[in-house]
N, C-alpha and C positions, 0 to 999 in steps of 0.2 A: 202661629203666624210667622211667615218667613222673615218679615221685617223686624221681628223681635228676637230671633234666634242669635246665638253667639257663633260667629264664624271661627273655627279652630285655627285658621291661618293667622288671626290677629289677636290671639289670646294673650300674647305678651307685648302687645303694641306699646303699652306704657313704658316698657323697658328698652325699646328700640331707640337708636339715634334719631334725632328729629328729622333728618333728611330722609331716612327710610320710611318713617311714619307718614311724612308728607307725600312721598311717592305713592304709598299705598292708598292714601285718601284720594289723590288725583286719579289713580287707576279706577277707584270706585266711582268717581264722577263720570269718567268716560264710559264705564260699564252701564251707568244709569241712562245715558243717552242712547246707548246701543239697545237697551231693554225696551225702548219705545218703537224700534224700527218695524216690528211685526204688527203694529197697531195702525198702520197708515190707512188701510181700507176702512177701519172702524172710525177713525178720526174724520176721514173724508165723508163718509156716510152721515155722520153727526153734523158736520158743517153744512151739508146740503139741506138736510132736514131743518136745521136751525135757521138758515137763510130764508127758506120758504115761509117759515112762520113770521120772521122779523120783517119781511117785505110788507106785511100787513100793518106793521107799525106798533109793536108793543115792546116789552122789556127783555133784557138779558139779565138774569139773576144768578148771582154766585153764592154758594153755600159752603161753609166749612168751619173748622175749629182749629185752634192752635196754628202750627206751621202751615198746614194745608189751607186754612182760612186766610192767612196773611198772603200766601202766594196767590190765591184766587182773587183777593181784593186788588192786589197789585196788577194782575192781568186786566181786570175790569177798568180801573181808573185810568190806565194808559190808553184805552180806546178813545177817550175824549180828545186829548191833544193830537193823537196820531191819525185818527180817522174822523174827527169831529163828531163822534158818536154822542148824541144828546145825553146829558147827565140825568135827565128825567126818564130816560129809557134804560137806566142802569139801576139795579138794586142789589144790596149786599145783606146776606144773613150770616153774621159772624157770631159764633157761640160766645156769649158774654158781652155782646155788643161791640161797637167800634173801639171801645176802651181796650178791648183785648188785643188790638193791633200792636200796642206798645207795652202791655203788661199782661201777665198770666192771670186769668180769672178761673180760679179753681172750681171744678165741678160743673162748669158751664157746658162742657161737651156731653154731659149726661142728662141735660135738661130737655127732655122730650116735650114737656108741656109748653115750654118757651118756643120751641121750634114750631109746634103746631099753631100757636098764637101768632107767630110772625108770618107764617104762610097765609093764614086767614086774613091778616091785616093787609097783605099785598093784593088781595082780590085777583088772583091769577085766573087766566083763561087760556084758551088754545093758542093765542097769539104770543104767549110768553115762552121763553126758553130758560130752563133752570139747570145750572151746572153744579153738581155736588162733588166735593173733593175730600178724600180721607185716605191716608196711607194704609191704615188697618183695614179700611172698607167696612168697619162695623161701628164707627162712632155714632152713638144713638141720636144725637142732635141732627147730624147730617142725613143719616138713613131715614129718619122719620120725616124730615123736611122733604126729601125726594119722594117718598111714598105719598105724602099729602099733596105735593105739587102735581104729581101724576094724576091723582084723582080729580083735580080741577080741569084736566085736559091739556095742561101745559106740557111742552116737550121736555123730557128729562134726559140729562146726560150725566154719567158718573165716571169719575177717575179714581182708581184705587190701585194699591201696590200689592194686594194679596188676592189670589185667585179664589173663586167660589165664595166671595164675601157678600154680605147682605146688601151693601150699597150697589154693587154691580148687578145684583139680581133685581133690585128695585127700579132701576132706570131702563128706559127704552134703548138707550145707546150707551152700553158699558165700554169703557176703555181700560184695559189692564196694563199697568206699567210694572212688570214683574221684576223688581230690582233686587229681591232677595235680602240676605243678611247685610246689615250695615257694618262698616269697619269698626264703629263703636256701637255695640249692640243696642238696638232700639232707638238710636238717634236718627229719626226719620227726617230731620231737617237736612240730612246729607243726601245720600243716593235717592231716596224716595222723593224728597223735596225737589231735587234737580229734575227728575223725570216728570214730576207733576208740572213744573215750570215749562218744560219742553212741550208737553202735551197741550197745556193751556195756550202757550204762544202760538203753536201750530193751529190749534182749533179756532181760536178767535181770529187769527189772520185769514184762515181759509173762509170763515164766515164773511169777513169784510170783502174778500175777493168775490165771493158769490153775490154779494150785494152791490157789486160794481164800484166799490170805493177805492179800488186799485186799477190803474190803467197803464199798460205797458211797463209794469214794474215800478210805477211811481205812486206815492200816497196822495192821490189827487183830491182827497177830501180832508187833508190835514188842516188843523186850525192854525192860521197865520197869526202868530201872537208875538213875534219879535223880529228884529232886523235880520237875523240869520235865516229864519223861516220865510221872510219876505223875499230874500234873495233866492232861496231855494224854489219858491213858487214861480218867480219870474223865469228861472232856468227851465222849470217844467213846461211853462207856456211856450217858451222858445222851441223846445224840443217837440212838444206834441202838436202845436199849431203851425210849426215851421215859420215863425216870424222872428223879427229882430227884437232886441231888448226893449227898445222904445215902445214898439207896438204892444209888446207883452205887458209892460208896466201900465200902459193906458187901459188895456183890457182888464187888468186886475183891479184898477181903480173903479172902472165902470161896474164890475161885478162885485164890488165891495169885499174883495179878498176871497170870494168863492172861486176856487181854482177851476172846478168843472164848468161853471158858467163862463168864466173868463176864457177858457180854451175855445168855447163855441163863439164867443164874441170876437176873439182874435181871428177865428176862421171866417168871420163875416156876418154873424147874426147880431141882431139887436139884443139887448138884455131881455126884453119880453119874449123874443123868439127863442133865446137860449133857455129860458125858464120853461117854456112850453115843450121844447124838444127834450129836455132832461126829464120832465114830468112824464112825457109819453114813453120814455125809455126806462121809467121807474128808477131814475138816478144813475143809470149805467152809462158812463162817459164813452166807453168804446163804441157802444151801439149808436149813441148820438153822433159821434164823429163819422161813423160809417154812413149814416143817413146824409150828413152834409157832404161827404165825399162822393156820393152817388151822382151820376150825371144829371139826374132829374131834380137834385136837391136845390132848393131856393136859398142861396147863400147870403143874399142881402148885402149890406154895406156896414163897415165899422163906423 
């Protein structure tokens, strides 16, 4: 496996001055990002397929072990505050359980039986999307979970750092981040992990885009949970609905901090009308705003 090989350029890394060693590691990080560039079409295709499934309302499931699992979990948990993605529509399969987020659980990545049990317990169907991540692409726990998930009809996406690996072959949408040898051989929390993070960030954000949870570059479905985010939400309303701060604040109160509904209220709809318009547009704020902006639109009163 390329991620496990020793790069002869770094054979004496431990004897280098620290500044040189750090420079080499930073170059490796930049190379990791570059390694993902040729996968844009695959990431886009996976995001479109995933959004189509998730519009029907089921779960986004992340699967991984060790570093890959931790990076996957991080991506998933951040969707709730950023896009108000319901926690009940998230599931995590971490080899060794969630305890393994903070401590190594030896042998967990080889536990195929546990992976199959966990997939069965999720009762997956075609509305679910399952993302498996493994640097080697051959981690038994992750590979078997993806195979089992695919048999249920769930959409499967795989991210790995080695070509022609079992994980990539098992999934409908394989994404290869070919990062090659690590500066420290086999330390896949470095280049491989960075590339995985880039792919996951891009993939999940693209899914949220296709679900209509981003409008004009703004996180219009973020969870308003503190003063800073309250202020950000008001500024979003001012910008999107083209209203002053006072009207934006009132609309946000009426909509109970639901930014998408608040935008429509600020544009002239009642809260009931805003809810119906959004439902008709399957939550897509841009489409809802276009309906209101049309000459025939019934804008009502604030």
